All heavy atoms as atom14 arrays in JSON, in Angstrom:
{
  "sequence": "MSVSVVLFTSDLRLHDHPPLRAALAAADEVAPLFVRDRAVEAAGFATPNRTAFL",
  "atom14_mask": [
    [1, 1, 1, 1, 1, 1, 1, 1, 0, 0, 0, 0, 0, 0],
    [1, 1, 1, 1, 1, 1, 0, 0, 0, 0, 0, 0, 0, 0],
    [1, 1, 1, 1, 1, 1, 1, 0, 0, 0, 0, 0, 0, 0],
    [1, 1, 1, 1, 1, 1, 0, 0, 0, 0, 0, 0, 0, 0],
    [1, 1, 1, 1, 1, 1, 1, 0, 0, 0, 0, 0, 0, 0],
    [1, 1, 1, 1, 1, 1, 1, 0, 0, 0, 0, 0, 0, 0],
    [1, 1, 1, 1, 1, 1, 1, 1, 0, 0, 0, 0, 0, 0],
    [1, 1, 1, 1, 1, 1, 1, 1, 1, 1, 1, 0, 0, 0],
    [1, 1, 1, 1, 1, 1, 1, 0, 0, 0, 0, 0, 0, 0],
    [1, 1, 1, 1, 1, 1, 0, 0, 0, 0, 0, 0, 0, 0],
    [1, 1, 1, 1, 1, 1, 1, 1, 0, 0, 0, 0, 0, 0],
    [1, 1, 1, 1, 1, 1, 1, 1, 0, 0, 0, 0, 0, 0],
    [1, 1, 1, 1, 1, 1, 1, 1, 1, 1, 1, 0, 0, 0],
    [1, 1, 1, 1, 1, 1, 1, 1, 0, 0, 0, 0, 0, 0],
    [1, 1, 1, 1, 1, 1, 1, 1, 1, 1, 0, 0, 0, 0],
    [1, 1, 1, 1, 1, 1, 1, 1, 0, 0, 0, 0, 0, 0],
    [1, 1, 1, 1, 1, 1, 1, 1, 1, 1, 0, 0, 0, 0],
    [1, 1, 1, 1, 1, 1, 1, 0, 0, 0, 0, 0, 0, 0],
    [1, 1, 1, 1, 1, 1, 1, 0, 0, 0, 0, 0, 0, 0],
    [1, 1, 1, 1, 1, 1, 1, 1, 0, 0, 0, 0, 0, 0],
    [1, 1, 1, 1, 1, 1, 1, 1, 1, 1, 1, 0, 0, 0],
    [1, 1, 1, 1, 1, 0, 0, 0, 0, 0, 0, 0, 0, 0],
    [1, 1, 1, 1, 1, 0, 0, 0, 0, 0, 0, 0, 0, 0],
    [1, 1, 1, 1, 1, 1, 1, 1, 0, 0, 0, 0, 0, 0],
    [1, 1, 1, 1, 1, 0, 0, 0, 0, 0, 0, 0, 0, 0],
    [1, 1, 1, 1, 1, 0, 0, 0, 0, 0, 0, 0, 0, 0],
    [1, 1, 1, 1, 1, 0, 0, 0, 0, 0, 0, 0, 0, 0],
    [1, 1, 1, 1, 1, 1, 1, 1, 0, 0, 0, 0, 0, 0],
    [1, 1, 1, 1, 1, 1, 1, 1, 1, 0, 0, 0, 0, 0],
    [1, 1, 1, 1, 1, 1, 1, 0, 0, 0, 0, 0, 0, 0],
    [1, 1, 1, 1, 1, 0, 0, 0, 0, 0, 0, 0, 0, 0],
    [1, 1, 1, 1, 1, 1, 1, 0, 0, 0, 0, 0, 0, 0],
    [1, 1, 1, 1, 1, 1, 1, 1, 0, 0, 0, 0, 0, 0],
    [1, 1, 1, 1, 1, 1, 1, 1, 1, 1, 1, 0, 0, 0],
    [1, 1, 1, 1, 1, 1, 1, 0, 0, 0, 0, 0, 0, 0],
    [1, 1, 1, 1, 1, 1, 1, 1, 1, 1, 1, 0, 0, 0],
    [1, 1, 1, 1, 1, 1, 1, 1, 0, 0, 0, 0, 0, 0],
    [1, 1, 1, 1, 1, 1, 1, 1, 1, 1, 1, 0, 0, 0],
    [1, 1, 1, 1, 1, 0, 0, 0, 0, 0, 0, 0, 0, 0],
    [1, 1, 1, 1, 1, 1, 1, 0, 0, 0, 0, 0, 0, 0],
    [1, 1, 1, 1, 1, 1, 1, 1, 1, 0, 0, 0, 0, 0],
    [1, 1, 1, 1, 1, 0, 0, 0, 0, 0, 0, 0, 0, 0],
    [1, 1, 1, 1, 1, 0, 0, 0, 0, 0, 0, 0, 0, 0],
    [1, 1, 1, 1, 0, 0, 0, 0, 0, 0, 0, 0, 0, 0],
    [1, 1, 1, 1, 1, 1, 1, 1, 1, 1, 1, 0, 0, 0],
    [1, 1, 1, 1, 1, 0, 0, 0, 0, 0, 0, 0, 0, 0],
    [1, 1, 1, 1, 1, 1, 1, 0, 0, 0, 0, 0, 0, 0],
    [1, 1, 1, 1, 1, 1, 1, 0, 0, 0, 0, 0, 0, 0],
    [1, 1, 1, 1, 1, 1, 1, 1, 0, 0, 0, 0, 0, 0],
    [1, 1, 1, 1, 1, 1, 1, 1, 1, 1, 1, 0, 0, 0],
    [1, 1, 1, 1, 1, 1, 1, 0, 0, 0, 0, 0, 0, 0],
    [1, 1, 1, 1, 1, 0, 0, 0, 0, 0, 0, 0, 0, 0],
    [1, 1, 1, 1, 1, 1, 1, 1, 1, 1, 1, 0, 0, 0],
    [1, 1, 1, 1, 1, 1, 1, 1, 0, 0, 0, 0, 0, 0]
  ],
  "atom14_positions": [
    [[-40.75, -2.7, 9.47], [-39.46, -3.04, 8.93], [-38.44, -1.96, 9.31], [-38.76, -0.87, 9.22], [-39.45, -3.15, 7.44], [-38.15, -3.28, 6.8], [-37.92, -3.54, 5.04], [-39.15, -2.7, 4.18], [0.0, 0.0, 0.0], [0.0, 0.0, 0.0], [0.0, 0.0, 0.0], [0.0, 0.0, 0.0], [0.0, 0.0, 0.0], [0.0, 0.0, 0.0]],
    [[-37.25, -2.36, 9.77], [-36.21, -1.48, 10.18], [-35.1, -1.52, 9.12], [-34.82, -2.51, 8.54], [-35.7, -1.76, 11.47], [-35.11, -3.07, 11.55], [0.0, 0.0, 0.0], [0.0, 0.0, 0.0], [0.0, 0.0, 0.0], [0.0, 0.0, 0.0], [0.0, 0.0, 0.0], [0.0, 0.0, 0.0], [0.0, 0.0, 0.0], [0.0, 0.0, 0.0]],
    [[-34.5, -0.3, 8.81], [-33.44, -0.2, 7.89], [-32.27, 0.53, 8.61], [-32.49, 1.53, 9.24], [-33.86, 0.59, 6.64], [-32.73, 0.75, 5.68], [-35.03, -0.13, 5.97], [0.0, 0.0, 0.0], [0.0, 0.0, 0.0], [0.0, 0.0, 0.0], [0.0, 0.0, 0.0], [0.0, 0.0, 0.0], [0.0, 0.0, 0.0], [0.0, 0.0, 0.0]],
    [[-31.05, -0.06, 8.4], [-29.87, 0.67, 8.91], [-29.04, 1.02, 7.7], [-29.05, 0.5, 6.7], [-29.02, -0.35, 9.71], [-29.6, -0.57, 10.95], [0.0, 0.0, 0.0], [0.0, 0.0, 0.0], [0.0, 0.0, 0.0], [0.0, 0.0, 0.0], [0.0, 0.0, 0.0], [0.0, 0.0, 0.0], [0.0, 0.0, 0.0], [0.0, 0.0, 0.0]],
    [[-28.35, 2.25, 7.9], [-27.45, 2.73, 6.85], [-26.04, 2.51, 7.4], [-25.74, 2.91, 8.51], [-27.71, 4.2, 6.51], [-26.69, 4.72, 5.61], [-29.11, 4.35, 6.0], [0.0, 0.0, 0.0], [0.0, 0.0, 0.0], [0.0, 0.0, 0.0], [0.0, 0.0, 0.0], [0.0, 0.0, 0.0], [0.0, 0.0, 0.0], [0.0, 0.0, 0.0]],
    [[-25.09, 1.9, 6.56], [-23.76, 1.76, 6.98], [-22.95, 2.64, 6.04], [-22.98, 2.52, 4.77], [-23.33, 0.28, 6.83], [-21.85, 0.14, 7.19], [-24.16, -0.58, 7.78], [0.0, 0.0, 0.0], [0.0, 0.0, 0.0], [0.0, 0.0, 0.0], [0.0, 0.0, 0.0], [0.0, 0.0, 0.0], [0.0, 0.0, 0.0], [0.0, 0.0, 0.0]],
    [[-22.08, 3.59, 6.59], [-21.3, 4.36, 5.87], [-19.95, 3.78, 5.73], [-19.24, 3.53, 6.81], [-21.15, 5.76, 6.52], [-20.24, 6.75, 5.85], [-20.68, 7.09, 4.48], [-20.13, 8.01, 6.77], [0.0, 0.0, 0.0], [0.0, 0.0, 0.0], [0.0, 0.0, 0.0], [0.0, 0.0, 0.0], [0.0, 0.0, 0.0], [0.0, 0.0, 0.0]],
    [[-19.52, 3.48, 4.5], [-18.15, 2.93, 4.31], [-17.28, 4.21, 3.95], [-17.61, 4.95, 3.11], [-18.21, 2.01, 3.11], [-18.79, 0.62, 3.4], [-20.19, 0.49, 3.26], [-18.09, -0.37, 3.85], [-20.76, -0.71, 3.54], [-18.68, -1.62, 4.21], [-20.05, -1.75, 4.04], [0.0, 0.0, 0.0], [0.0, 0.0, 0.0], [0.0, 0.0, 0.0]],
    [[-16.16, 4.23, 4.68], [-15.2, 5.39, 4.42], [-14.0, 4.77, 3.72], [-14.03, 4.5, 2.56], [-14.87, 6.13, 5.72], [-14.44, 5.19, 6.64], [-16.13, 6.88, 6.23], [0.0, 0.0, 0.0], [0.0, 0.0, 0.0], [0.0, 0.0, 0.0], [0.0, 0.0, 0.0], [0.0, 0.0, 0.0], [0.0, 0.0, 0.0], [0.0, 0.0, 0.0]],
    [[-12.99, 4.67, 4.47], [-11.73, 4.07, 3.88], [-11.68, 2.55, 3.95], [-10.87, 1.91, 3.31], [-10.49, 4.71, 4.54], [-10.45, 4.43, 5.84], [0.0, 0.0, 0.0], [0.0, 0.0, 0.0], [0.0, 0.0, 0.0], [0.0, 0.0, 0.0], [0.0, 0.0, 0.0], [0.0, 0.0, 0.0], [0.0, 0.0, 0.0], [0.0, 0.0, 0.0]],
    [[-12.49, 1.98, 4.88], [-12.5, 0.55, 5.08], [-13.69, -0.17, 4.27], [-14.79, -0.07, 4.62], [-12.66, 0.29, 6.58], [-12.53, -1.19, 6.89], [-12.34, -2.0, 6.03], [-12.69, -1.5, 8.11], [0.0, 0.0, 0.0], [0.0, 0.0, 0.0], [0.0, 0.0, 0.0], [0.0, 0.0, 0.0], [0.0, 0.0, 0.0], [0.0, 0.0, 0.0]],
    [[-13.22, -0.81, 3.2], [-14.26, -1.45, 2.3], [-14.37, -2.92, 2.56], [-15.07, -3.63, 1.73], [-13.88, -1.14, 0.81], [-13.86, 0.37, 0.46], [-13.36, 0.49, -0.95], [-15.19, 0.94, 0.65], [0.0, 0.0, 0.0], [0.0, 0.0, 0.0], [0.0, 0.0, 0.0], [0.0, 0.0, 0.0], [0.0, 0.0, 0.0], [0.0, 0.0, 0.0]],
    [[-13.64, -3.4, 3.57], [-13.84, -4.86, 3.78], [-15.2, -5.2, 4.27], [-15.82, -4.47, 5.0], [-12.79, -5.26, 4.92], [-11.39, -5.04, 4.52], [-10.49, -5.29, 5.72], [-10.88, -4.31, 6.74], [-10.42, -4.44, 8.01], [-9.49, -5.39, 8.34], [-10.84, -3.64, 8.96], [0.0, 0.0, 0.0], [0.0, 0.0, 0.0], [0.0, 0.0, 0.0]],
    [[-15.66, -6.36, 3.85], [-17.04, -6.81, 4.3], [-16.92, -7.96, 5.32], [-17.85, -7.99, 6.14], [-17.79, -7.32, 3.04], [-18.02, -6.35, 1.95], [-18.76, -6.92, 0.77], [-18.88, -5.13, 2.5], [0.0, 0.0, 0.0], [0.0, 0.0, 0.0], [0.0, 0.0, 0.0], [0.0, 0.0, 0.0], [0.0, 0.0, 0.0], [0.0, 0.0, 0.0]],
    [[-15.94, -8.69, 5.27], [-15.82, -9.89, 6.12], [-15.62, -9.62, 7.64], [-16.0, -10.37, 8.5], [-14.79, -10.87, 5.67], [-13.39, -10.34, 5.78], [-12.87, -9.48, 4.85], [-12.44, -10.66, 6.64], [-11.62, -9.25, 5.22], [-11.37, -9.89, 6.29], [0.0, 0.0, 0.0], [0.0, 0.0, 0.0], [0.0, 0.0, 0.0], [0.0, 0.0, 0.0]],
    [[-15.08, -8.38, 7.96], [-14.8, -8.1, 9.34], [-14.99, -6.62, 9.64], [-14.18, -5.99, 10.27], [-13.39, -8.53, 9.83], [-12.29, -7.76, 9.1], [-12.61, -7.21, 8.01], [-11.16, -7.81, 9.5], [0.0, 0.0, 0.0], [0.0, 0.0, 0.0], [0.0, 0.0, 0.0], [0.0, 0.0, 0.0], [0.0, 0.0, 0.0], [0.0, 0.0, 0.0]],
    [[-16.17, -6.08, 9.17], [-16.53, -4.69, 9.37], [-17.45, -4.52, 10.43], [-18.72, -4.86, 10.33], [-17.08, -4.19, 7.99], [-17.19, -2.82, 7.87], [-18.22, -2.03, 8.36], [-16.35, -1.83, 7.23], [-18.06, -0.78, 8.07], [-16.9, -0.64, 7.48], [0.0, 0.0, 0.0], [0.0, 0.0, 0.0], [0.0, 0.0, 0.0], [0.0, 0.0, 0.0]],
    [[-17.06, -4.12, 11.65], [-17.93, -4.01, 12.86], [-19.28, -3.29, 12.57], [-20.28, -3.75, 13.05], [-17.14, -3.42, 13.92], [-15.65, -3.73, 13.48], [-15.63, -3.76, 11.98], [0.0, 0.0, 0.0], [0.0, 0.0, 0.0], [0.0, 0.0, 0.0], [0.0, 0.0, 0.0], [0.0, 0.0, 0.0], [0.0, 0.0, 0.0], [0.0, 0.0, 0.0]],
    [[-19.27, -2.08, 11.96], [-20.48, -1.35, 11.76], [-21.5, -2.19, 10.9], [-22.66, -2.16, 11.12], [-20.16, -0.09, 11.12], [-18.73, 0.14, 11.54], [-18.12, -1.2, 11.62], [0.0, 0.0, 0.0], [0.0, 0.0, 0.0], [0.0, 0.0, 0.0], [0.0, 0.0, 0.0], [0.0, 0.0, 0.0], [0.0, 0.0, 0.0], [0.0, 0.0, 0.0]],
    [[-20.93, -2.86, 9.91], [-21.84, -3.67, 9.01], [-22.38, -4.85, 9.82], [-23.62, -5.07, 9.75], [-21.0, -4.21, 7.81], [-21.78, -5.16, 6.85], [-23.02, -4.45, 6.3], [-20.91, -5.59, 5.76], [0.0, 0.0, 0.0], [0.0, 0.0, 0.0], [0.0, 0.0, 0.0], [0.0, 0.0, 0.0], [0.0, 0.0, 0.0], [0.0, 0.0, 0.0]],
    [[-21.6, -5.53, 10.61], [-22.14, -6.61, 11.44], [-23.17, -6.15, 12.41], [-24.21, -6.75, 12.6], [-20.99, -7.27, 12.16], [-20.11, -8.04, 11.3], [-19.61, -9.25, 11.95], [-18.64, -9.91, 11.08], [-18.94, -11.0, 10.32], [-20.09, -11.52, 10.48], [-18.03, -11.58, 9.56], [0.0, 0.0, 0.0], [0.0, 0.0, 0.0], [0.0, 0.0, 0.0]],
    [[-22.98, -5.0, 13.03], [-24.0, -4.46, 14.0], [-25.26, -4.08, 13.24], [-26.32, -4.3, 13.74], [-23.32, -3.23, 14.6], [0.0, 0.0, 0.0], [0.0, 0.0, 0.0], [0.0, 0.0, 0.0], [0.0, 0.0, 0.0], [0.0, 0.0, 0.0], [0.0, 0.0, 0.0], [0.0, 0.0, 0.0], [0.0, 0.0, 0.0], [0.0, 0.0, 0.0]],
    [[-25.2, -3.45, 12.11], [-26.4, -3.12, 11.26], [-27.14, -4.39, 10.9], [-28.4, -4.48, 10.94], [-25.98, -2.3, 10.11], [0.0, 0.0, 0.0], [0.0, 0.0, 0.0], [0.0, 0.0, 0.0], [0.0, 0.0, 0.0], [0.0, 0.0, 0.0], [0.0, 0.0, 0.0], [0.0, 0.0, 0.0], [0.0, 0.0, 0.0], [0.0, 0.0, 0.0]],
    [[-26.35, -5.41, 10.45], [-27.06, -6.69, 10.02], [-27.83, -7.34, 11.24], [-28.83, -7.95, 11.11], [-25.99, -7.62, 9.49], [-25.5, -7.3, 8.12], [-24.31, -8.16, 7.79], [-26.58, -7.38, 7.0], [0.0, 0.0, 0.0], [0.0, 0.0, 0.0], [0.0, 0.0, 0.0], [0.0, 0.0, 0.0], [0.0, 0.0, 0.0], [0.0, 0.0, 0.0]],
    [[-27.28, -7.24, 12.44], [-27.86, -7.81, 13.67], [-29.04, -7.0, 14.13], [-29.96, -7.54, 14.73], [-26.82, -7.88, 14.73], [0.0, 0.0, 0.0], [0.0, 0.0, 0.0], [0.0, 0.0, 0.0], [0.0, 0.0, 0.0], [0.0, 0.0, 0.0], [0.0, 0.0, 0.0], [0.0, 0.0, 0.0], [0.0, 0.0, 0.0], [0.0, 0.0, 0.0]],
    [[-29.05, -5.63, 13.78], [-30.12, -4.82, 14.42], [-31.23, -4.46, 13.46], [-32.25, -4.06, 13.95], [-29.42, -3.53, 14.87], [0.0, 0.0, 0.0], [0.0, 0.0, 0.0], [0.0, 0.0, 0.0], [0.0, 0.0, 0.0], [0.0, 0.0, 0.0], [0.0, 0.0, 0.0], [0.0, 0.0, 0.0], [0.0, 0.0, 0.0], [0.0, 0.0, 0.0]],
    [[-31.11, -4.7, 12.13], [-32.09, -4.2, 11.25], [-32.51, -5.34, 10.25], [-31.85, -6.32, 10.05], [-31.57, -3.04, 10.42], [0.0, 0.0, 0.0], [0.0, 0.0, 0.0], [0.0, 0.0, 0.0], [0.0, 0.0, 0.0], [0.0, 0.0, 0.0], [0.0, 0.0, 0.0], [0.0, 0.0, 0.0], [0.0, 0.0, 0.0], [0.0, 0.0, 0.0]],
    [[-33.72, -5.18, 9.69], [-34.26, -6.08, 8.68], [-33.52, -5.95, 7.32], [-33.31, -6.88, 6.67], [-35.69, -5.86, 8.46], [-36.49, -6.09, 9.67], [-36.2, -7.08, 10.42], [-37.44, -5.3, 10.0], [0.0, 0.0, 0.0], [0.0, 0.0, 0.0], [0.0, 0.0, 0.0], [0.0, 0.0, 0.0], [0.0, 0.0, 0.0], [0.0, 0.0, 0.0]],
    [[-33.1, -4.7, 7.01], [-32.37, -4.35, 5.73], [-31.28, -3.39, 6.08], [-31.37, -2.6, 6.97], [-33.28, -3.79, 4.78], [-34.46, -4.73, 4.25], [-35.15, -4.08, 3.05], [-34.71, -3.2, 2.45], [-36.27, -4.72, 2.8], [0.0, 0.0, 0.0], [0.0, 0.0, 0.0], [0.0, 0.0, 0.0], [0.0, 0.0, 0.0], [0.0, 0.0, 0.0]],
    [[-30.24, -3.5, 5.23], [-29.03, -2.69, 5.41], [-28.79, -1.91, 4.02], [-28.81, -2.6, 3.06], [-27.82, -3.44, 5.8], [-26.57, -2.54, 5.82], [-28.08, -4.04, 7.18], [0.0, 0.0, 0.0], [0.0, 0.0, 0.0], [0.0, 0.0, 0.0], [0.0, 0.0, 0.0], [0.0, 0.0, 0.0], [0.0, 0.0, 0.0], [0.0, 0.0, 0.0]],
    [[-28.61, -0.64, 4.13], [-28.31, 0.15, 2.94], [-26.88, 0.63, 3.06], [-26.52, 1.54, 3.92], [-29.21, 1.34, 2.92], [0.0, 0.0, 0.0], [0.0, 0.0, 0.0], [0.0, 0.0, 0.0], [0.0, 0.0, 0.0], [0.0, 0.0, 0.0], [0.0, 0.0, 0.0], [0.0, 0.0, 0.0], [0.0, 0.0, 0.0], [0.0, 0.0, 0.0]],
    [[-25.96, 0.06, 2.31], [-24.56, 0.48, 2.34], [-24.4, 1.81, 1.59], [-25.07, 2.05, 0.56], [-23.83, -0.56, 1.63], [-24.85, -1.24, 0.66], [-26.16, -1.11, 1.42], [0.0, 0.0, 0.0], [0.0, 0.0, 0.0], [0.0, 0.0, 0.0], [0.0, 0.0, 0.0], [0.0, 0.0, 0.0], [0.0, 0.0, 0.0], [0.0, 0.0, 0.0]],
    [[-23.58, 2.64, 2.09], [-23.38, 3.96, 1.49], [-21.93, 4.22, 1.4], [-21.16, 4.11, 2.41], [-24.03, 5.11, 2.38], [-23.81, 6.54, 2.01], [-24.44, 6.81, 0.61], [-24.42, 7.38, 3.04], [0.0, 0.0, 0.0], [0.0, 0.0, 0.0], [0.0, 0.0, 0.0], [0.0, 0.0, 0.0], [0.0, 0.0, 0.0], [0.0, 0.0, 0.0]],
    [[-21.37, 4.53, 0.28], [-19.99, 5.04, 0.04], [-19.99, 6.33, -0.67], [-20.69, 6.46, -1.7], [-19.24, 3.95, -0.71], [-17.77, 4.34, -0.85], [-16.88, 4.14, 0.19], [-17.37, 4.93, -2.02], [-15.54, 4.44, -0.03], [-16.01, 5.32, -2.2], [-15.1, 5.0, -1.18], [0.0, 0.0, 0.0], [0.0, 0.0, 0.0], [0.0, 0.0, 0.0]],
    [[-19.33, 7.3, -0.11], [-19.26, 8.6, -0.79], [-17.78, 8.82, -1.2], [-16.85, 8.79, -0.36], [-19.66, 9.71, 0.23], [-19.52, 11.14, -0.4], [-21.08, 9.55, 0.71], [0.0, 0.0, 0.0], [0.0, 0.0, 0.0], [0.0, 0.0, 0.0], [0.0, 0.0, 0.0], [0.0, 0.0, 0.0], [0.0, 0.0, 0.0], [0.0, 0.0, 0.0]],
    [[-17.67, 9.07, -2.52], [-16.34, 9.38, -2.98], [-15.97, 10.8, -2.71], [-16.74, 11.69, -3.07], [-16.2, 9.11, -4.51], [-16.22, 7.56, -4.83], [-15.97, 7.32, -6.23], [-14.58, 7.57, -6.5], [-13.92, 7.33, -7.63], [-14.65, 6.77, -8.62], [-12.68, 7.53, -7.77], [0.0, 0.0, 0.0], [0.0, 0.0, 0.0], [0.0, 0.0, 0.0]],
    [[-14.94, 11.02, -1.96], [-14.47, 12.37, -1.55], [-13.18, 12.65, -2.18], [-12.2, 11.99, -2.03], [-14.35, 12.31, 0.0], [-14.04, 13.68, 0.6], [-13.71, 14.62, -0.21], [-14.16, 13.82, 1.79], [0.0, 0.0, 0.0], [0.0, 0.0, 0.0], [0.0, 0.0, 0.0], [0.0, 0.0, 0.0], [0.0, 0.0, 0.0], [0.0, 0.0, 0.0]],
    [[-13.15, 13.83, -2.87], [-11.92, 14.26, -3.51], [-10.79, 14.38, -2.59], [-9.61, 14.3, -2.91], [-12.14, 15.42, -4.43], [-12.98, 15.17, -5.63], [-13.11, 16.31, -6.5], [-14.03, 15.97, -7.71], [-14.83, 16.75, -8.18], [-15.05, 17.94, -7.73], [-15.59, 16.38, -9.22], [0.0, 0.0, 0.0], [0.0, 0.0, 0.0], [0.0, 0.0, 0.0]],
    [[-11.06, 14.86, -1.39], [-10.1, 15.12, -0.37], [-9.35, 13.81, 0.01], [-8.15, 13.73, 0.29], [-10.64, 15.78, 0.91], [0.0, 0.0, 0.0], [0.0, 0.0, 0.0], [0.0, 0.0, 0.0], [0.0, 0.0, 0.0], [0.0, 0.0, 0.0], [0.0, 0.0, 0.0], [0.0, 0.0, 0.0], [0.0, 0.0, 0.0], [0.0, 0.0, 0.0]],
    [[-10.16, 12.72, 0.15], [-9.57, 11.43, 0.41], [-8.7, 10.93, -0.76], [-7.51, 10.46, -0.47], [-10.62, 10.4, 0.67], [-10.13, 8.97, 0.78], [-11.52, 10.75, 1.94], [0.0, 0.0, 0.0], [0.0, 0.0, 0.0], [0.0, 0.0, 0.0], [0.0, 0.0, 0.0], [0.0, 0.0, 0.0], [0.0, 0.0, 0.0], [0.0, 0.0, 0.0]],
    [[-9.11, 11.17, -1.89], [-8.29, 10.84, -3.1], [-7.06, 11.6, -3.11], [-5.94, 11.07, -3.34], [-9.07, 10.99, -4.38], [-10.21, 10.06, -4.51], [-10.99, 10.31, -5.86], [-10.59, 11.06, -6.71], [-12.05, 9.68, -5.88], [0.0, 0.0, 0.0], [0.0, 0.0, 0.0], [0.0, 0.0, 0.0], [0.0, 0.0, 0.0], [0.0, 0.0, 0.0]],
    [[-7.12, 12.96, -2.78], [-5.93, 13.79, -2.77], [-4.94, 13.41, -1.6], [-3.75, 13.69, -1.74], [-6.34, 15.25, -2.52], [0.0, 0.0, 0.0], [0.0, 0.0, 0.0], [0.0, 0.0, 0.0], [0.0, 0.0, 0.0], [0.0, 0.0, 0.0], [0.0, 0.0, 0.0], [0.0, 0.0, 0.0], [0.0, 0.0, 0.0], [0.0, 0.0, 0.0]],
    [[-5.38, 12.69, -0.56], [-4.53, 12.25, 0.45], [-3.75, 11.05, 0.22], [-2.99, 10.57, 0.94], [-5.42, 12.09, 1.73], [0.0, 0.0, 0.0], [0.0, 0.0, 0.0], [0.0, 0.0, 0.0], [0.0, 0.0, 0.0], [0.0, 0.0, 0.0], [0.0, 0.0, 0.0], [0.0, 0.0, 0.0], [0.0, 0.0, 0.0], [0.0, 0.0, 0.0]],
    [[-3.97, 10.52, -0.99], [-3.2, 9.31, -1.43], [-3.92, 8.01, -1.33], [-3.25, 6.91, -1.48], [0.0, 0.0, 0.0], [0.0, 0.0, 0.0], [0.0, 0.0, 0.0], [0.0, 0.0, 0.0], [0.0, 0.0, 0.0], [0.0, 0.0, 0.0], [0.0, 0.0, 0.0], [0.0, 0.0, 0.0], [0.0, 0.0, 0.0], [0.0, 0.0, 0.0]],
    [[-5.23, 8.0, -1.03], [-5.89, 6.76, -0.9], [-6.48, 6.25, -2.28], [-7.03, 5.1, -2.31], [-7.07, 6.8, 0.11], [-6.57, 6.92, 1.46], [-6.67, 8.23, 2.17], [-6.08, 5.92, 2.19], [-6.3, 8.36, 3.48], [-5.66, 6.04, 3.5], [-5.74, 7.24, 4.18], [0.0, 0.0, 0.0], [0.0, 0.0, 0.0], [0.0, 0.0, 0.0]],
    [[-6.3, 6.91, -3.33], [-6.85, 6.53, -4.59], [-5.78, 5.7, -5.35], [-5.31, 6.01, -6.46], [-7.21, 7.77, -5.4], [0.0, 0.0, 0.0], [0.0, 0.0, 0.0], [0.0, 0.0, 0.0], [0.0, 0.0, 0.0], [0.0, 0.0, 0.0], [0.0, 0.0, 0.0], [0.0, 0.0, 0.0], [0.0, 0.0, 0.0], [0.0, 0.0, 0.0]],
    [[-5.45, 4.53, -4.78], [-4.47, 3.68, -5.43], [-5.18, 2.99, -6.61], [-6.4, 2.9, -6.62], [-3.98, 2.61, -4.38], [-5.1, 1.88, -3.88], [-3.22, 3.23, -3.24], [0.0, 0.0, 0.0], [0.0, 0.0, 0.0], [0.0, 0.0, 0.0], [0.0, 0.0, 0.0], [0.0, 0.0, 0.0], [0.0, 0.0, 0.0], [0.0, 0.0, 0.0]],
    [[-4.4, 2.47, -7.54], [-5.01, 1.89, -8.72], [-5.96, 0.68, -8.33], [-7.07, 0.62, -8.97], [-3.79, 1.39, -9.58], [-2.72, 2.3, -9.18], [-2.9, 2.63, -7.63], [0.0, 0.0, 0.0], [0.0, 0.0, 0.0], [0.0, 0.0, 0.0], [0.0, 0.0, 0.0], [0.0, 0.0, 0.0], [0.0, 0.0, 0.0], [0.0, 0.0, 0.0]],
    [[-5.53, -0.15, -7.49], [-6.43, -1.27, -7.1], [-7.74, -0.88, -6.41], [-8.89, -1.34, -6.81], [-5.68, -2.26, -6.2], [-4.6, -3.05, -6.89], [-4.6, -3.14, -8.09], [-3.82, -3.59, -6.06], [0.0, 0.0, 0.0], [0.0, 0.0, 0.0], [0.0, 0.0, 0.0], [0.0, 0.0, 0.0], [0.0, 0.0, 0.0], [0.0, 0.0, 0.0]],
    [[-7.58, 0.11, -5.63], [-8.81, 0.66, -4.93], [-9.83, 1.36, -5.95], [-11.02, 1.14, -5.88], [-8.43, 1.64, -3.84], [-9.61, 2.31, -3.12], [-9.12, 3.23, -2.15], [-10.13, 4.06, -1.62], [-10.77, 3.78, -0.43], [-10.43, 2.78, 0.33], [-11.73, 4.54, -0.03], [0.0, 0.0, 0.0], [0.0, 0.0, 0.0], [0.0, 0.0, 0.0]],
    [[-9.2, 2.12, -6.79], [-10.01, 2.83, -7.81], [-10.68, 1.85, -8.8], [-11.84, 1.97, -9.04], [-9.12, 3.75, -8.61], [-8.55, 4.63, -7.75], [-9.94, 4.56, -9.68], [0.0, 0.0, 0.0], [0.0, 0.0, 0.0], [0.0, 0.0, 0.0], [0.0, 0.0, 0.0], [0.0, 0.0, 0.0], [0.0, 0.0, 0.0], [0.0, 0.0, 0.0]],
    [[-9.95, 0.75, -9.13], [-10.57, -0.32, -10.02], [-11.68, -1.01, -9.29], [-12.68, -1.35, -9.9], [-9.5, -1.25, -10.45], [0.0, 0.0, 0.0], [0.0, 0.0, 0.0], [0.0, 0.0, 0.0], [0.0, 0.0, 0.0], [0.0, 0.0, 0.0], [0.0, 0.0, 0.0], [0.0, 0.0, 0.0], [0.0, 0.0, 0.0], [0.0, 0.0, 0.0]],
    [[-11.59, -1.25, -8.04], [-12.48, -1.94, -7.24], [-13.91, -1.1, -7.12], [-14.93, -1.6, -7.29], [-12.04, -2.2, -5.79], [-13.11, -2.85, -4.89], [-13.42, -4.14, -5.0], [-13.77, -2.16, -3.91], [-14.37, -4.83, -4.22], [-14.67, -2.67, -3.1], [-15.05, -4.03, -3.26], [0.0, 0.0, 0.0], [0.0, 0.0, 0.0], [0.0, 0.0, 0.0]],
    [[-13.74, 0.17, -7.02], [-14.84, 1.08, -6.92], [-15.49, 1.2, -8.19], [-16.65, 1.39, -8.32], [-14.45, 2.45, -6.37], [-13.98, 2.5, -4.96], [-13.47, 3.87, -4.58], [-15.05, 2.07, -3.94], [0.0, 0.0, 0.0], [0.0, 0.0, 0.0], [0.0, 0.0, 0.0], [0.0, 0.0, 0.0], [0.0, 0.0, 0.0], [0.0, 0.0, 0.0]]
  ]
}
């Protein structure tokens, strides 16, 4: 069994995410990974809608 890890950074879309599509095509299982980074939040990406989604 093969497993791919997909790192989600600022792009949380699922319907047209090239790394996710590649992982799904290449592996039996996919482990999505999202790391909350305070530096990203400080840069202004922590909008209310995004924060609520997470």
